[in-house]
N, C-alpha and C positions, 0 to 999 in steps of 0.2 A: 690265469694259472690255476693249477689244481691245488686247492688248499685242503689238506686232510689233517685229521687230528691224531693224537698220540696212540701209541700201542702200549700194551702191558710190559712191565719190566722197568727198572730204574737205572738210569745212566747219568753219570756226571762227567764233565770234561773240564779241562783247564789248560790254558796255554802255559808253556814253560817260558822262562826268561828269554829264550831265543825266539819266541813267537811260534814255536812248533806246538800244535795241539796234541793233547793226549786225552784219551778217554778210557774209563774203566767202568765195567758194569758192576753195580753195587748190589744187585739182587738178580737171582736167576730169572730168566724170562720164561713166560708160558709159551707153549707151542699150541698154536691154533689148530682148527680142524683141517686146515690146508697144509699143515706141517711147517708153517713159517715160524722161525725162532724169533719171537717178538723182541727180545733184548738185542739181537743182532741188528735189526733194522733201526731201532732207536739209537744204537751206538753209531751206526753209519750217519744218521741224521745229525747226531750230536757232533761227531768229528767234522762233518762238512760245515756245520754252523760255526764251530770254533775257528776253523780255517778261514771261512768267509768273512768273519767279523774281526779277526785279529790283524789289524793293520799296524804298520810301523812307519812313521813319518821320516825316519832316517834312510829307509830303503825304498819305500813305495812312493809312487807319484800321486796316489790318491787311493781311496777305499776300493775302487774298482780292481786294483791289482790283487788284493786279498781274495775278492770274490772269484776272480779269474783263476787264481791258484787253486782255490777250493774246488771249482768246477773241473779243472784238469785232473785233480787227484781223486775226487769222489763222484764225479758226474758223468752223465752220458754225453755223447757228442752234441745232442740238441741243447743240453743245459750249457755246455761250453759256449755255443753260439749265442744263446740267450743272454748269458751274463758277461759276454765279451767286453762291453763298454759300460755296464751297469755298476753303480756304486757311488752315489752321491751322498755326502754327509755334510750337513751344515756346520758341524763342529770341526771339520778338517783344518781351517785356518788357525784355530786356537791350539789344536794338537801340534801343528807345525811350529808354532811359537815356542812350545815347550819341548820340541824334539821327542814327542811322546810316542809310545806304542800302546795298543789296546789289548788288555788282558781279558779273556772271556771265560766264564764259567757257565755250564749248562745243566739243566735238570729236565727230566721228562715232564711233559704236560700230562696230567692225570685225568684224562677224559675217556669216555667209551670210544674205542677206536672203530673205524669202519672195518668190515671184514676184508680179508685179503681176497683179491680177485685174480686167480691164475698166478701170473708172475708180477703182479702189481700190488703194492701195499703202501700205507701211509704211516707217518710218525710225526710227532711235534715235540719240540724242545723249547724251553724258555731260556733265554740267554741274558745274563747280567754282564755288564761291561764296565771296566775301570780303565781310565787313561792314566798312564804312569809316565811322567816326564823325566828326562835325563837330569833335570835340575831339582828333582825331588818333589815336584808338583804331582798331585794325585787328584783325580776328579771322577766321581761316579757318572756314567753316561746313561742315557735312557735305556731301559730294558727292551728286549725284542723277543718275539716268539717266531720261530721258524717252523713252517709247515712244509714237510718234505713228502714228495711223491717219489717212491722208489720202484725200480724194476730190477728183476733178476733175469738176465738173458744168458745164464750159464756160467758167467764169470764172477758171481757174487752180486750183492745188492749195490746199486748205483743210484744216485739222486737224479731223477729225470726232470723234476720241476720243483721249484721252491717259491714260497710266498713268505715275506717278512712282514710282521705286524707289530705295532707298538704294544709293549707289554704294560708299561706304566708311564706316567708322566713324571718327569724329573727336570730339575732346573738345568738350564744350559751351562756348559762349562765356562769358567772365567779364566 
């Protein structure tokens, strides 16, 4: 998979209680020499990441459901095929025990981004996740970094490939 690093601009996202991701740009993005609005591509990567990692054990059969929804909403047909059955999570059984949903916050990874190439660009966001159970149980989950490769084929920026990487080590949920 193509793993690209962040672009300039700051974006934060959060899931709402219904599991719908929202994102807002908190700083204006710089426009590169190719005319790419940096904050826009970071926001698309952020929204995709929130949707891909926001699972709900009361409605989803597993974490693959969230990734599939995210690919449908923000991805290219190739990404939809790639993520069709992907989404394993060793914490899923514990989340099911608590009828939990996963709430996700993202922030831009502040590295030097690679330059845009034609209709392709990269962005990266760091995602913090918290499991919230129907019974009041809460547990911080391990952080993740999402490296998004985006393309613009005339209808706006879409995620063409993604790579998830562990951001930090955190203890397993109990």
